[in-house]
N, C-alpha and C positions, 0 to 999 in steps of 0.2 A: 319484294316482300321479305320480311324477316322470318327466319326459321324458328318456329316455336314448337317446343316439344309438348305434345298433347297427351303424354303418358300419365296415367293415373298413379298416385303414390301407392306403393305396396308396403307390406310389413317390413321388408328388408331395406326400404329406402330411408327409414327413420323420419320421414316427414320434413318439415321446414327447419327443425332444430338441428338435424343431423345426428351424429353420434353423441353429442353433448348431453342430450336428454337421458340416454341410457347410462352414461357415466355419472350423471347427477343422481340417478336412481340407485346405482351401486353405492355411491358415496353416502347417500341418506341412510341406507340400511346398515352400512358399516359403522357409521357414527351412532346409530340407534343401538346396535348390539354392544358397542363399546360403553355406552352410557349405562345399559342394563348390567353389564358385567362389573363396571366400576362401582355402581351403587350397591350391588350385592356384596362386593368385597368390603366396602366401608361398613356395611351393616354387620357382617360377620366379624370383622376385626374389632369393632367396638364392643361386641359381646364378649370376646376373649379378653379384652382389657379389663372389664368389670370383674370377671371371674378369676383373674390372675393375682389378685391381692392376697397376701398371706394374712393370717389372723393378727400377727404382730403389727403389720402395716395398717390394718383396719383400726386396731387399738390406738396406734399413734395418731391417726387422723381424727378419731373421736375425741382424744385428749386435746389435740390442737384446736379442734372446733369448739371446745368448751362443753361437750356433751357429758363428760365425766370429770370427777375431781382427781386431784393428785393421788389421794389415798386409793381410790378405785383403780386408777391407772397402774400404780405400783403392785397392788394385789393381783390384778389381772395379768400383769406382765410376769410376775413370779409364777403364777399358775401355768401360763403358756410355756415358760422356759422349762419348768418341771415336767410338763406333759411332753414336750419335745425330747427331753432327755430320756424319759421312759420309753417313748416310741422308737428312739434311735437304737436301743439295745445296749447302750453303755451302762455299766454298773453305776449305781448311785454312790455319791460321796459318803463316806462313813465318818461319824464324829468320833474323836479319840478322847 
């Protein structure tokens, strides 16, 4: 007669799959956590991109897109440049 083990599987024997099932479980959760972290990073980085445009860049995009005319663009650009000079603390140019 053949020797057959009649031992019942326990929690430590990992059943018929062996240690592979436990490894796949860890791998599944690792990949899931990486996907969550990656998606949160993409969401946050896109928000920062939208808020990082300067007023002059926004003005240039509006002009390039045809939202405003050349006269409106030049007037707004002069206003922005003058406002940035006033905010910088530099004295204004004086006319002679």
